[in-house]
C-alpha positions, 0 to 999 in steps of 0.5 A: 818188604813184605813178609815172605820176602824177608823170611826168605831173605833170612833163610837164604842168609842162613842157608849161605852162613851154613856154608861159609861158616864155621863147620860142625856144632860147637860146644862151649863151656865156661869151664869144666868145674866150677871154682870156689867153695860153692862150685866145688866138684860141680860141673858147669852147663855146657851149650850147644849151639847149631851153625844156624843159631850162630848164623842169627847170632852174627847177623844180630850183631851186623843188624846192630851196627846197621841201626848205629851207623845209619844213626851215625850218618844221618845225625852227622853234619851232612845231615841232621846234626840238630836231631838229638835222636840220633845222637842219643839212641846211636849211643844206646846202639854201641852198647846193643852191638857190644851186648851181641858181640860178647856173645859172638865171643862167648861161643867162638862165632867168626867175626871175620871181615868185621870192621866195627869202627868203619860206619857204613862197612858191613860183611853181609849183602844184605846189611849193606844193602839195608844200610845204603837204602836207609840213608839214601832215604834219610837224605829227603828230608829229616822227617824221612830220616827219622821214620827210617829209624822207626822203621830200623827199630821196626825191624830190630824188634821183630828180629831178635823175637825171631831170633830168640827161639830156641836159644839157650837162655843166656842169649835169650836174655840178651836179645830180650833186653835189646827188644826193651831198648828197641822199643824205646828207641821206636817210641822216641823215633815216634815222638820225634815224628809226631813233633816234626809233623806239628 
């Protein structure tokens, strides 16, 4: 998929989310006033998220699930159970899912229809297609499956970088940490690809 096509897909997705997502602008505050002696009488900062920002966070929540689910499937008994790269990275992807889910909870982003425990099931059509395509490609050979992992991590890094723009600092911090994790995953897949090609 070329860059312009990918950007158009994201814009289309965000437009749809603006229509079907929660309406208006959400105002979130962890509490109106700080607690304890240090925070007494001090107002905590509030964060305003647009619907587009909420859609970006939800998209990343589901994209992290795509990565985990693809690795669970391709690393499972039916395909490449002896390839430890899938097994180790899927555990890390679960932590990525949990981190973005925490942002969804914090900012009141609806997760309606999401069944996190069901592998290979997504509420966003674009990501359902991505999962299906990745698994279809990965079935061809172990080398292709590892290349799928490489491609997923490259996409994840790019999407996280784009999603950080204009976000509040707590979201940027989470996405920055996930990006570092994805860079490590990318390096692991590239090492496995190099090993397989020897």
